[in-house]
C-alpha angles and dihedrals in degrees: 000000000000120000117221128185121207125202139151138233099220122305092345106131109269091144090044089053093048089050091057090056091054115118094016105137096213096055127077118205144142115239093255143004126308122222115221096210134125089289094060091043091053090052097051093040095059111114095217123073095217090048092054092050098045090046088055089054090051096049096038104036089146089069091059097040113028091191086078091062101077094149092065090039090239088145089061102056128142134046093296094039090240100106132095137164135239133192121203110244097203092054089047092052094049095048091049088050088053103047104031142067133202085226091071123098121262093256090048090051089051090052092049089050090056091046092051088050090053091049091048089052091052090250120139125239100189097099097042114142103156132047105198119198116197105213093163095188134048099241091054088057090050088052090053092055091049095054108023125061116206122194094191122069111268109216117203127222114192122187114220136194137179097296098221093043090050094047090049091048093050091051094045099042100040091047087055099037100042114352096183092057090072117068135133091294103043092042091051089055089050094050095050089040091058101039102034105027098106089040093056096039090057091056089064088069094227130138106263132190123186125216110199111214091219094058092040086064100033101042102020101154094048092051096046093043091053089046088055091047092051094051099033099242129132121265111238134184088242089069089072093052127083106226149137119212084351092299119122113259122209101199128264130304093254089065085075088215139052113266118210099218118253113019115195087190094053113145127175118248113219114211097210091175091075093058138070113212086248089054092058093046092047097048093041092050089056097049101028093123089050093051093049097047092050094042095238120157119268108216098184142035087261091234125132142145128234099247092057089041090060093054116097115270113243091249088056091055091049095049093042088053090064089061091052094044092053090039096231103169096190090056095041088054090053094058101083092044099051092042089056090045092052091052093048092052096043097044098114115091093216112027093177097048111150085352122159107223124212117255116264109226113236098027092105094234096107118109123193118234 
């Protein structure tokens, strides 16, 4: 069994990609991301199999009744947006007691939890070749490495999108969906997560593949067929359909509208109102090689100076303003700290100088060994 880790670079379609893997009988995955925090450690460190399974049910109730998961719209599945899925908790606990052991490693227990979940869902586990873990964000992946030892190689799949379009989308949609979620701290994480995600993943010395959201839409079959070829699984029509438990998925709530799966006519929307001209110059200068390698648009001359680079981006002003408008003292005090930290981390003019970029699945450049 191969271990794949899935994470995103901003709003780049990690959930969409996982939804395409739904219902493939060779892929083992939970219907969403797993947080490798103290709650999960508490689960896998129990010395009783029944306690492990019951604790998992309590921490992840939305896996057993999707109506709970309103943020991901798992309560509005199907063509008429009225379907959901359930998994019997008692069956799940019994299957886990039958197939697992407390003597196993933490990662083996997690695999057995997923297998028990499939069995309780009346899904077969006989043909499984891939165990996919949806980390979603970088620091969740780091928490995994800190607390879970894995003997097999963990191959990373990172979804990617036009960086400036993704950054603008993050600021626009989260300011509409949940304005208080974006502050100096979370915005800083998003900035670094967009601009330096590939850079810091490469430092982990893991095999990495990229899936570009634009190609996932425009050339879906080619991307999915090559994904199957890379990981030695069968291509199936279900890999072109966005579903959870075989039921049509319409995208998460933060998308602000219902998304109809794969869109061959997909085009990025660039939210220019969130950027000064100098912001575009500054950011593109730092990621110029990335933009060229993945064939993304370059909207400026990619020229800047250190003084202007240090000045806040326009979207920083806009997000910080929310903290002042709501008179949130804690968030206001965070502003100078994370502004300085952002400047420190983005000091280099060309972050990806002489950088070997991960292969983008579906571009046709991959050669088998």
